[in-house]
C-alpha positions in Angstrom: 13.7 -21.0 -6.6 16.0 -20.2 -9.5 15.7 -22.5 -12.4 18.2 -20.8 -14.6 21.4 -22.3 -15.8 23.4 -19.2 -16.4 26.9 -19.2 -17.9 29.6 -16.9 -16.6 28.5 -16.9 -13.0 31.2 -17.3 -10.4 28.9 -18.5 -7.7 25.9 -20.8 -8.2 24.5 -20.5 -4.7 21.3 -19.0 -6.0 20.3 -22.2 -7.7 22.3 -25.0 -6.1 22.2 -23.7 -2.5 20.3 -26.5 -0.7 22.7 -29.3 0.3 21.9 -32.7 1.6 22.0 -32.5 5.4 20.9 -34.7 8.3 21.0 -31.7 10.6 17.7 -30.5 12.0 17.2 -27.0 13.2 15.0 -27.1 16.3 14.9 -23.4 17.0 16.4 -20.0 16.3 19.6 -18.6 17.8 18.8 -15.5 19.8 20.9 -12.4 19.2 21.2 -9.5 21.7 19.8 -6.0 21.4 17.3 -6.4 18.6 15.4 -3.5 20.0 17.8 -0.9 18.6 16.0 1.5 16.3 16.8 1.5 12.6 18.0 4.6 10.9 20.1 5.3 7.7 23.8 5.1 8.4 23.2 3.6 11.8 24.4 0.3 13.2 20.9 -1.0 14.1 20.1 -4.6 13.2 18.1 -5.1 10.0 15.6 -7.9 10.4 15.2 -9.9 7.2 12.2 -11.9 6.2 12.3 -14.6 3.5 9.3 -15.6 1.4 9.9 -18.7 -0.7 12.4 -21.0 0.9 13.6 -23.1 -2.0 17.2 -23.0 -3.4 16.7 -19.5 -4.8 15.3 -18.1 -1.6 17.9 -19.8 0.6 20.7 -18.5 -1.6 19.3 -15.0 -1.4 18.9 -15.2 2.4 22.6 -16.2 2.7 23.6 -13.3 0.4 21.5 -10.8 2.4 23.2 -12.0 5.7 26.7 -11.7 4.0 25.9 -8.3 2.6 25.6 -6.6 6.0 27.0 -7.9 9.2 24.2 -6.4 11.2 21.4 -8.4 9.6 19.5 -11.2 11.1 17.1 -13.7 9.4 14.0 -13.0 11.5 11.1 -14.7 9.7 10.4 -17.2 6.9 7.4 -18.2 4.8 6.7 -20.9 2.2 3.7 -22.7 0.9 5.2 -25.9 2.5 6.8 -26.4 6.0 9.4 -28.9 4.7 10.8 -26.1 2.5 11.3 -23.9 5.6 12.9 -26.8 7.5 15.3 -27.6 4.6 16.3 -24.0 4.2 17.0 -23.6 7.9 19.1 -26.7 8.0 21.2 -25.6 5.0 21.7 -22.0 6.4 22.7 -23.4 9.7 25.8 -25.0 8.1 27.0 -21.6 6.8 29.1 -19.1 8.6 26.0 -16.9 9.1 24.3 -19.5 11.3 24.6 -17.4 14.4 22.4 -14.7 12.9 19.4 -16.9 12.3 16.6 -16.3 14.7 13.5 -17.9 13.3 11.6 -19.6 16.1 8.4 -21.6 15.3 6.1 -18.6 15.8 7.9 -16.7 13.0 7.6 -19.5 10.4 4.6 -19.1 8.2 3.1 -21.6 5.7 0.5 -21.5 3.0 0.1 -19.7 -0.4 -0.3 -16.3 1.4 2.5 -16.8 3.9 3.9 -13.4 3.0 1.4 -11.8 5.3 2.8 -13.3 8.4 6.4 -12.6 7.3 5.7 -8.9 6.5 3.8 -8.4 9.8 6.5 -10.1 12.0 8.6 -7.0 12.5 11.0 -7.3 9.6 12.7 -4.4 7.9 13.6 -6.1 4.6 11.7 -8.8 2.7 13.2 -11.2 0.2 10.5 -12.4 -2.3 11.4 -15.7 -4.0 8.2 -17.6 -4.2 6.5 -18.4 -7.6 6.1 -15.3 -9.6 2.3 -15.3 -9.5 2.4 -14.1 -5.9 4.9 -11.3 -6.5 2.4 -8.4 -7.1 0.4 -9.0 -3.9 3.6 -9.5 -2.0 5.2 -6.3 -3.3 2.0 -4.3 -2.7 1.8 -5.6 0.9 5.5 -4.9 1.6 5.3 -1.4 0.3 2.1 -0.7 2.3 3.9 -1.9 5.4 7.0 0.2 4.8 9.4 -2.7 4.1 12.5 -2.6 1.8 12.3 -5.3 -0.9 14.4 -7.7 -2.9 12.1 -9.2 -5.6 13.2 -12.1 -7.7 12.4 -12.0 -11.4 9.8 -11.9 -13.0 7.6 -9.6 -10.9 4.3 -10.8 -12.4 2.8 -13.3 -14.8 0.2 -11.1 -16.4 -0.4 -7.5 -17.3 -2.8 -6.7 -14.4 0.0 -7.9 -12.1 2.6 -5.7 -13.8 0.4 -2.7 -13.4 0.0 -3.4 -9.7 3.8 -3.6 -9.3 4.3 -0.4 -11.3 2.0 1.4 -8.9 3.6 -0.2 -5.8 7.1 0.8 -7.0 6.1 4.4 -7.4 4.7 4.3 -3.9 8.0 2.8 -2.7 9.9 5.6 -4.2 7.7 8.2 -2.5 8.3 6.3 0.8 12.0 6.0 0.2 11.9 2.2 0.2 14.5 0.2 -1.6 13.3 -2.2 -4.4 16.0 -4.3 -5.9 15.3 -6.7 -8.7 16.6 -10.2 -9.2 17.5 -9.4 -12.9 21.1 -10.2 -11.8 23.0 -9.4 -15.0 22.5 -5.7 -14.3 24.7 -6.3 -11.3 27.5 -8.1 -13.1 30.7 -6.1 -13.4 31.7 -7.4 -16.8 28.3 -7.0 -18.3 27.9 -3.5 -16.9 31.2 -2.6 -18.7 29.9 -4.1 -21.9 26.8 -1.9 -21.8 28.8 1.2 -20.7 30.8 0.8 -23.9 27.8 0.1 -26.1 25.9 3.1 -24.7 29.1 5.1 -25.1 29.0 4.5 -28.9 31.6 1.8 -29.3 29.5 -0.1 -31.8 27.7 2.9 -33.2 23.9 2.9 -33.4 22.3 -0.4 -32.7 20.6 -1.9 -35.8 19.7 -5.4 -34.7 19.9 -7.7 -31.6 19.8 -11.4 -30.9 19.0 -13.1 -27.6 19.3 -16.8 -27.1 18.4 -18.9 -24.0 18.4 -22.5 -25.2 18.6 -24.9 -22.2 17.9 -28.4 -21.2 14.7 -29.6 -19.5 14.1 -29.0 -15.8 12.8 -31.1 -12.9 9.3 -32.2 -12.2 7.6 -33.8 -9.2 4.8 -36.5 -9.4 1.4 -36.0 -8.0 1.2 -38.2 -4.9 -1.9 -39.8 -3.5 -4.0 -37.3 -1.5 -2.2 -34.3 -2.9 -4.5 -31.5 -3.8 -4.4 -29.9 -7.3 -3.1 -26.7 -5.8 -0.3 -28.4 -3.9 0.8 -30.4 -6.9 0.8 -27.3 -9.1 2.8 -25.3 -6.5 5.3 -28.2 -6.3 5.6 -28.0 -10.1 5.1 -24.3 -10.5 7.4 -24.0 -13.5 4.8 -25.7 -15.7 1.7 -23.6 -15.1 1.4 -20.2 -16.7 -0.6 -18.8 -13.8 2.4 -19.5 -11.5 5.5 -19.0 -13.7 4.3 -17.1 -16.7 5.8 -19.9 -18.9 9.6 -20.2 -19.3 9.8 -17.2 -21.7 8.8 -15.1 -18.6 10.4 -17.1 -15.8 13.8 -17.8 -17.4 14.2 -16.0 -20.8 13.4 -12.7 -19.1 17.2 -12.5 -18.3 17.9 -12.3 -22.0 15.0 -10.0 -22.8 16.1 -7.7 -20.0 19.5 -7.3 -21.7 17.8 -6.3 -24.9 15.8 -3.8 -23.0 19.0 -2.5 -21.3 20.7 -2.2 -24.7 17.8 0.1 -25.8 18.2 2.2 -22.6 15.0 0.7 -21.2 12.9 2.0 -24.1 10.3 -0.8 -24.6 9.6 -2.3 -28.0 6.5 -1.2 -29.9 5.4 -4.6 -31.2 6.1 -8.3 -31.1 5.3 -11.3 -33.3 6.4 -14.8 -32.9 5.8 -18.5 -32.6 6.2 -21.3 -30.1 4.9 -24.6 -29.1 4.9 -27.8 -27.1 6.8 -30.3 -29.2 8.6 -32.7 -26.9 7.6 -31.9 -23.3 4.0 -33.1 -23.7 3.5 -35.3 -20.6 0.8 -34.0 -18.2 3.5 -33.7 -15.5 4.7 -30.7 -17.5 1.4 -28.8 -17.1 0.4 -26.8 -20.2 3.3 -24.5 -21.0 5.4 -24.4 -24.2 8.9 -25.9 -24.6 10.1 -23.4 -27.2 9.6 -19.8 -28.3 10.8 -17.6 -31.1 9.8 -13.9 -30.9 10.8 -10.9 -32.9 10.5 -7.5 -31.1 10.6 -4.2 -32.9 11.3 -0.8 -31.6 10.1 2.6 -32.8 13.4 3.3 -34.4 13.1 0.2 -36.6 15.6 -1.9 -34.5 14.6 -5.5 -34.3 15.5 -7.9 -31.6 15.3 -11.6 -32.4 14.9 -13.9 -29.4 14.7 -17.6 -29.0 14.4 -19.9 -26.0 14.0 -23.6 -25.6 13.8 -26.2 -22.7 14.3 -29.5 -24.5 16.7 -32.3 -23.5 19.2 -33.5 -26.1 19.4 -30.3 -28.0 22.2 -27.8 -28.4 22.4 -25.2 -25.6 23.4 -21.6 -25.8 22.9 -18.5 -23.6 24.2 -15.3 -25.0 23.1 -11.9 -26.4 24.5 -10.2 -29.5 24.2 -6.5 -30.3 24.9 -5.4 -33.9 25.7 -1.7 -34.6 26.8 0.5 -37.4 30.4 0.3 -36.2 30.7 -3.3 -34.9 29.1 -5.7 -32.5 29.0 -6.8 -28.9 28.7 -10.3 -27.4 27.3 -9.6 -24.0 27.9 -12.8 -22.2 31.3 -13.3 -23.9 32.1 -9.9 -22.3 33.5 -8.7 -25.7 33.1 -5.6 -27.9 34.4 -5.5 -31.5 33.7 -2.0 -32.6 35.7 1.2 -32.9 38.2 -0.7 -30.8 38.5 -4.3 -29.7 37.9 -5.0 -26.1 37.4 -8.0 -23.9 36.8 -7.9 -20.2 40.0 -8.8 -18.3 39.2 -7.5 -14.8 38.2 -9.5 -11.8 34.7 -11.0 -12.1 32.3 -10.3 -9.2 29.5 -12.4 -7.9 26.5 -10.7 -9.3 24.1 -12.4 -7.0 26.0 -11.1 -4.0 26.4 -7.7 -5.6 22.6 -7.3 -5.7 22.4 -7.6 -1.9 25.6 -5.6 -1.2 24.1 -2.7 -3.1 20.6 -3.1 -1.6 21.8 -3.0 2.0 24.4 -0.3 1.4 21.6 1.9 -0.1 19.4 1.3 2.9 22.2 2.2 5.3 23.1 5.3 3.3 19.5 6.5 3.2 19.5 6.5 -0.6 17.4 3.4 -1.5 17.8 1.8 -4.9 14.6 1.5 -6.9 14.8 -0.9 -9.9 11.0 -0.8 -10.4 11.0 0.8 -13.8 13.1 -1.7 -15.7 12.0 -4.8 -13.8 8.4 -4.0 -14.7 9.2 -3.2 -18.4 11.3 -6.4 -18.8 8.6 -8.5 -17.2 5.9 -7.0 -19.6 8.2 -7.5 -22.6 8.4 -11.2 -21.7 4.6 -11.5 -21.2 4.2 -9.6 -24.5 6.2 -12.3 -26.3 4.2 -15.0 -24.7 1.0 -13.4 -25.8 2.3 -13.2 -29.4 3.3 -16.9 -29.4 0.2 -18.1 -27.7 -2.2 -16.2 -30.0 -0.2 -16.1 -33.2 -1.0 -12.4 -33.4 1.1 -9.3 -33.5 0.9 -7.7 -30.1 1.7 -4.0 -29.5 3.2 -2.7 -26.3 0.0 -0.8 -25.5 -2.1 -3.9 -26.0 0.2 -5.9 -23.7 0.2 -3.2 -21.0 -3.6 -2.8 -21.1 -4.4 -6.5 -21.4 -7.2 -7.7 -19.1 -5.9 -11.3 -19.0 -5.8 -12.1 -15.3 -4.3 -15.5 -14.6 -5.3 -15.6 -10.9 -6.8 -19.0 -10.1 -10.4 -19.3 -8.7 -9.1 -20.3 -5.2 -6.0 -21.2 -3.2 -7.8 -24.1 -1.4 -8.1 -27.8 -1.7 -10.8 -27.9 -4.4 -10.4 -28.9 -8.0 -8.0 -26.7 -10.0 -8.1 -28.0 -13.6 -5.1 -27.5 -15.9 -6.0 -25.2 -18.8 -5.6 -26.5 -22.3 -2.3 -26.0 -24.1 -2.5 -22.6 -26.0 -3.1 -23.0 -29.7 -1.9 -20.1 -32.0 -4.7 -18.9 -34.3 -7.3 -20.2 -31.8 -6.2 -18.8 -28.4 -7.6 -15.3 -28.0 -5.9 -12.1 -26.8 -7.6 -10.5 -23.9 
């Protein structure tokens, strides 16, 4: 499920996909000739499996089916069966409904539902469940030889990032595609901004600013009889073990653009602050509602980042790059440097573009692998969280080698206490 409110997008399907519908989907629609073998450049049907059936996942499934006319939605998995039912009902209303073949036996539920999806005979998996599960899902998909679309972030802690790094290297050796949900890298206007920045239009970068200040998000009450795990999964945004906190789950889009500006060279250190000033009700778990982090690169370049999720406050989402010969405003699609430029071409749907390029690369036999930058940007976000939670300066090496593992003690019905809110100066780095 995508929680971002992103300006400049021409299509909000990723976030707002689920529509109210009274329609019920009782079974799949069978397509002929599923037995054709898959090969690069061929016309064989590509079977798609969806893991995580909220609005984000449903939108991604629709985009996958639109990206290649010989795709079929073959299997679905979610922690909750009602999410699968809602997703199927919404997809059935789209013009891809005839390519949905998900009978009851290929609908899998529970926290580890990805296992059933991956082993159901799919060729491509779309991973859109809460970020905590991404490392084990990516590992399993690569091991099984599946192409991957992985929503951001790809982990919530450093051990998870390390697992994904290793899996992405294995995917490259196996010639499996790994496309990231860091969607701005697939936006035509933003790509041109960075092409001009990297071409020297603003000279050498000397400072950067990234802002993602948004309103608050939804929450769901704990109903009678609901287990701790189910309640936390329903409210996954507000638990660090599931989301990584909003600096990791949402602000990663902004931090990824700073990483992109630096040609995917990671910062060497980070220091910052944050807290939980307004969103203090227990329904919001234990995460912060604001962060301010300063990242520094080996060259001395500093990136100043801020993010906030508080109702009633000014909102802004943009990134500004300052160079020796000018500046670029990334999400204003403008460069004021050696020459003045503003994007005037036709905007594309970056969400659709991700899937168009993914499936085209599979068909061509030249699979895309976004593993390097999606892991670095995820770790950069985790590094900022570590700095704010502890109040300490955190180096890239410390973040990368951190032993902090946020995996819960179980995925069952027993007690799952909410950790205390982190306190800078008292919370330890591990």
